[in-house]
C-alpha positions as CSV (number, residue, x, y, z in Angstrom):
1,M,-45.9,164.0,138.8
2,G,-42.0,163.5,137.5
3,F,-41.0,165.0,134.2
4,K,-40.3,162.3,131.6
5,Q,-37.7,163.0,129.1
6,R,-38.5,162.5,125.3
7,G,-36.1,162.1,122.1
8,L,-32.4,161.5,122.3
9,T,-29.4,163.1,124.1
10,L,-26.7,164.7,122.2
11,I,-24.1,161.9,123.5
12,E,-26.7,159.1,122.4
13,L,-27.0,160.7,118.8
14,L,-22.8,160.8,118.4
15,V,-22.6,157.3,119.3
16,T,-25.3,156.2,116.9
17,M,-23.7,158.6,114.1
18,A,-20.5,156.9,114.8
19,V,-21.6,153.3,114.8
20,L,-23.6,154.3,111.5
21,A,-20.3,155.4,109.9
22,I,-18.4,152.4,110.6
23,I,-21.0,150.1,109.1
24,V,-21.1,152.5,106.0
25,G,-17.4,152.4,105.4
26,I,-17.3,148.5,105.7
27,A,-20.5,148.1,103.4
28,V,-19.8,150.8,100.7
29,P,-16.3,148.8,99.3
30,S,-18.0,145.5,99.3
31,F,-21.0,147.1,97.5
32,N,-19.1,148.7,94.8
33,T,-17.2,145.5,93.9
34,M,-20.5,143.4,93.9
35,V,-21.7,146.0,91.6
36,Q,-18.7,145.3,89.3
37,N,-18.9,141.5,89.4
38,Q,-22.7,142.0,88.4
39,R,-21.6,144.4,85.7
40,S,-18.7,141.9,84.4
41,L,-21.4,138.9,84.2
42,A,-23.9,141.3,82.3
43,L,-20.9,142.5,79.9
44,G,-20.4,138.5,79.3
45,E,-23.7,137.3,78.8
46,D,-24.2,140.3,76.1
47,L,-21.1,139.4,74.3
48,A,-22.1,135.7,74.3
49,G,-25.8,136.5,73.1
50,A,-24.4,138.8,70.3
51,L,-22.2,135.9,69.4
52,N,-25.2,133.5,69.5
53,F,-27.6,135.8,67.6
54,A,-24.4,136.1,64.7
55,R,-24.4,132.4,64.6
56,S,-28.0,131.8,64.4
57,E,-28.2,134.4,61.5
58,S,-25.2,132.8,59.7
59,V,-27.4,129.3,59.5
60,K,-30.9,130.9,59.1
61,R,-29.4,133.2,56.2
62,G,-27.0,130.6,54.8
63,A,-24.4,133.7,54.5
64,R,-21.2,134.8,56.1
65,I,-22.1,136.6,59.1
66,T,-19.9,138.5,61.6
67,L,-19.8,140.4,64.7
68,C,-17.3,143.4,65.1
69,G,-16.8,146.4,66.9
70,T,-18.0,149.9,65.2
71,T,-17.7,153.7,65.6
72,N,-20.5,154.7,63.4
73,G,-22.8,151.9,63.6
74,S,-22.2,151.0,59.9
75,E,-18.9,149.6,59.3
76,C,-16.7,147.5,61.3
77,N,-14.3,150.1,62.1
78,G,-13.9,149.8,65.9
79,G,-12.5,147.9,68.8
80,W,-14.8,145.9,71.2
81,T,-15.0,148.8,73.6
82,D,-16.8,150.6,71.1
83,S,-20.3,149.5,69.9
84,W,-21.0,146.3,68.4
85,I,-22.8,145.4,65.2
86,V,-23.7,142.0,63.6
87,V,-23.5,142.4,60.1
88,V,-23.9,140.3,56.3
89,D,-20.4,139.8,55.4
90,T,-19.9,139.9,51.9
91,A,-16.0,139.0,51.9
92,T,-15.0,136.8,49.2
93,T,-13.9,133.9,51.6
94,D,-14.3,132.5,54.7
95,D,-10.7,133.4,55.7
96,A,-10.7,136.6,54.3
97,A,-8.8,139.3,56.4
98,A,-11.3,141.8,57.1
99,P,-15.1,141.8,57.0
100,V,-16.8,143.6,54.0
101,V,-20.0,145.3,54.7
102,A,-22.0,146.0,51.5
103,N,-24.3,148.7,52.8
104,A,-26.2,149.9,55.8
105,D,-29.1,147.4,55.1
106,A,-26.3,144.6,55.7
107,V,-26.4,145.7,59.3
108,L,-28.6,143.0,61.3
109,R,-28.3,144.2,64.9
110,F,-26.5,147.0,66.8
111,W,-25.4,147.1,70.6
112,E,-24.5,150.1,72.6
113,A,-20.9,150.9,73.7
114,P,-20.3,149.3,77.2
115,D,-19.1,151.8,80.0
116,N,-15.8,153.3,79.9
117,N,-14.5,150.9,82.7
118,A,-15.2,148.0,80.5
119,A,-12.2,145.6,79.4
120,L,-12.9,143.5,76.2
121,T,-10.4,141.6,74.5
122,A,-10.2,138.7,71.6
123,T,-7.8,136.8,70.6
124,Q,-7.5,134.0,68.1
125,G,-4.2,131.9,67.6
126,G,-2.6,134.1,70.1
127,N,-3.3,137.4,68.0
128,A,-5.8,140.1,68.7
129,I,-8.6,140.2,66.4
130,T,-11.4,143.0,66.0
131,F,-14.4,140.6,64.5
132,V,-15.5,137.4,64.6
133,R,-16.9,135.7,61.4
134,F,-19.1,132.8,61.3
135,T,-19.6,130.6,57.8
136,R,-22.8,129.8,56.2
137,K,-22.9,126.7,58.3
138,G,-22.4,128.4,61.7
139,M,-18.9,127.5,62.1
140,L,-16.2,129.8,62.8
141,G,-14.5,131.6,59.7
142,R,-10.8,131.7,59.7
143,S,-11.0,128.7,61.7
144,S,-7.2,127.6,60.8
145,S,-6.2,130.0,63.2
146,G,-8.1,128.3,66.0
147,D,-10.6,128.9,68.5
148,V,-11.6,132.9,69.4
149,T,-11.0,133.5,73.2
150,M,-12.8,136.8,74.5
151,N,-12.3,138.1,78.0
152,A,-15.1,140.5,79.5
153,S,-14.7,142.3,82.6
154,F,-15.1,145.8,84.5
155,E,-12.2,147.6,86.6
156,G,-13.0,147.0,90.1
157,C,-14.6,143.6,89.8
158,G,-13.1,141.2,92.3
159,S,-12.1,137.5,92.4
160,N,-13.2,135.5,89.5
161,S,-16.1,137.5,88.2
162,A,-14.4,138.4,84.6
163,R,-15.9,136.5,82.2
164,V,-13.8,134.4,79.3
165,I,-16.1,133.2,76.3
166,T,-14.6,130.6,73.9
167,V,-15.8,130.0,70.4
168,G,-14.6,126.7,68.9
169,V,-14.1,125.8,65.5
170,A,-17.6,124.3,65.1
171,G,-18.7,127.7,66.5
172,L,-20.0,126.6,69.7
173,L,-19.5,128.8,72.7
174,N,-18.3,128.2,76.0
175,M,-18.4,130.7,78.9
176,S,-16.5,130.6,82.3
177,R,-15.2,132.9,85.1
178,S,-11.8,134.1,85.1
179,T,-9.4,136.5,87.0
180,T,-8.2,138.2,84.1
181,G,-9.0,141.8,84.3
182,C,-10.4,141.9,87.7
183,S,-8.3,143.7,90.2
């Protein structure tokens, strides 16, 4: 009866480890890009959901409703990469330069701040804005400045995975893909 070998030799083990290292080295960067692409998509969807919520509340309540960035959860005092709130806006006109939050009860919903690698920008008429206001009829406030365009992406996303959300003067949202913000 002869001796039967069981297990792997050292050479076989080293070759297997080298092949595994090459496969992992190729897969990990692609996986990271895929994760950032999905995070960009989710960020764009969250922002679109917040805008849709604000618009629907403006029609339901028959009042000015504003989506804005916040640092403390009760005032419109932050940027888009901070937390967001939807508030009942008691500004005197639809074209007022800043939202007015009467008290803490005026805050309708709160969204946690996105990750530090998030990039969010909003412009209206070529100027950066810090809030989006809807009139009591669900139309865009400050509409004389034109549509609002918001870009949402995460650092490291690839190709056209960033999201552009356009809020038209009538208050309707359109979301599309973009390369802005992706590397």
